[in-house]
C-alpha positions in Angstrom: -39.8 15.2 37.9 -43.5 15.3 38.2 -43.8 16.4 34.5 -41.4 13.6 33.4 -43.4 11.0 35.5 -46.7 12.1 34.0 -45.2 11.8 30.5 -43.9 8.3 31.3 -47.2 7.3 32.8 -49.0 8.4 29.6 -46.9 5.9 27.7 -47.7 3.0 30.1 -50.8 1.0 30.6 -53.3 3.1 32.5 -53.5 1.1 35.7 -52.4 3.1 38.7 -50.8 0.0 40.4 -48.7 -0.6 37.3 -47.6 3.0 37.2 -46.7 3.1 40.9 -44.7 -0.2 40.5 -42.7 1.3 37.6 -42.0 4.5 39.7 -40.7 2.4 42.6 -38.4 0.4 40.2 -37.1 3.7 38.7 -36.4 5.1 42.2 -34.7 1.8 43.3 -32.5 1.7 40.2 -31.5 5.3 40.8 -30.5 4.5 44.4 -28.6 1.3 43.3 -26.8 3.1 40.5 -25.6 5.7 43.0 -24.2 3.1 45.3 -22.1 1.6 42.5 -19.8 4.6 42.4 -17.2 3.3 44.8 -14.9 5.7 46.7 -11.8 3.9 47.7 -9.6 5.3 50.4 -5.8 4.6 50.4 -5.1 4.4 54.1 -1.9 4.2 56.2 -0.8 3.7 59.7 -0.6 6.8 61.8 3.2 6.6 61.9 3.5 7.1 58.1 5.3 10.4 57.6 3.1 11.6 54.7 -0.3 13.2 54.7 -1.2 12.6 51.0 0.1 10.5 48.1 0.1 10.9 44.4 -0.7 8.2 41.9 2.9 7.7 40.7 4.2 7.4 44.2 1.5 4.9 45.1 2.4 2.9 42.0 6.0 2.9 43.0 5.1 1.6 46.5 2.8 -1.1 45.1 5.3 -2.3 42.5 8.0 -2.5 45.2 10.2 0.2 43.6 9.9 2.2 46.9 10.5 0.2 50.1 10.8 2.8 52.8 9.1 6.1 53.7 11.1 9.4 53.7 12.0 8.9 57.4 13.5 5.5 56.7 10.6 3.4 58.1 9.9 0.4 56.0 6.8 0.5 53.8 4.5 -2.5 54.6 2.0 -3.0 51.7 -1.3 -4.8 52.1 -3.4 -5.9 49.2 -7.1 -6.9 49.2 -7.6 -10.5 48.3 -11.2 -10.7 47.0 -11.8 -9.4 43.5 -14.4 -6.7 43.4 -15.2 -3.1 42.7 -12.9 -1.7 45.4 -9.9 -3.6 44.1 -10.8 -2.7 40.5 -11.1 1.0 41.3 -7.8 1.0 43.1 -5.9 -0.8 40.3 -7.5 1.4 37.7 -6.2 4.4 39.7 -2.7 2.9 39.5 -3.1 2.3 35.8 -2.6 -1.4 36.1 -4.8 -4.4 36.1 -4.7 -6.9 39.0 -3.2 -9.5 36.7 -0.5 -7.1 35.6 0.4 -6.3 39.2 0.6 -10.1 39.9 3.0 -10.5 37.1 5.2 -7.6 38.3 5.3 -9.1 41.8 6.0 -12.6 40.4 8.9 -11.2 38.4 10.3 -9.4 41.5 10.0 -12.5 43.6 11.8 -14.7 41.0 14.5 -12.1 40.8 14.9 -12.3 44.6 13.8 -8.7 45.0 11.0 -9.3 47.5 7.7 -11.0 48.0 4.2 -9.8 46.8 2.2 -8.0 49.5 0.0 -10.1 51.7 -3.5 -10.4 50.2 -6.0 -9.9 53.1 -9.4 -11.6 53.1 -11.6 -8.5 53.8 -11.6 -4.8 54.0 -12.2 -4.9 57.8 -9.1 -7.1 58.1 -7.1 -4.7 56.0 -8.2 -1.9 58.3 -7.1 -3.8 61.4 -3.7 -4.7 59.8 -3.1 -1.1 58.8 -4.0 0.1 62.3 -1.6 -2.3 64.0 1.3 -2.2 61.6 3.7 0.8 61.6 4.6 1.9 58.1 1.6 0.1 56.6 -0.4 1.2 53.6 -3.5 -0.4 51.9 -6.9 0.4 50.5 -10.5 -0.1 51.5 -13.9 1.5 50.8 -14.0 5.0 52.1 -17.2 4.2 54.1 -15.2 1.7 56.2 -12.4 4.1 57.2 -12.1 4.9 60.9 -10.2 7.7 62.8 -7.4 5.2 63.7 -5.7 5.5 60.3 -4.6 8.3 57.9 -6.3 8.7 54.6 -3.7 9.5 52.0 -6.0 9.8 49.0 -9.6 9.1 48.1 -10.2 7.6 44.7 -13.5 8.1 43.0 -14.7 5.5 40.4 -14.9 6.7 36.9 
């Protein structure tokens, strides 16, 4: 890194302050870029009878094709309302866009096959709903997960 920094500095104006400022910006950009790689955890209530879940099974749950767990307990799905990186990573994992999922839920609702999942205002509120609702499943940033819920899968961006 020192060699690369010296080469970079040779290309820049020779003032030390300017060089140090550029180095700080490079380091900050590196830290910021690393934080953009979201890890999304699919979480469930402790009563859910599975320890992990595959993409296809999760898609079936989120489209309403699967309505109960293997033990017969109803699946309660929660969605995250705000549009952001966490929601985008989750829906990319499912292979659907948020707008495509809305159209699937609307079609089911109009056919009398159920309502769309409740859209919860924040990740913290999703966590609380999952903790307090038997059979519940949802998604939040991995960094916000607590011991009170099961993590069924961790999705890495990219």
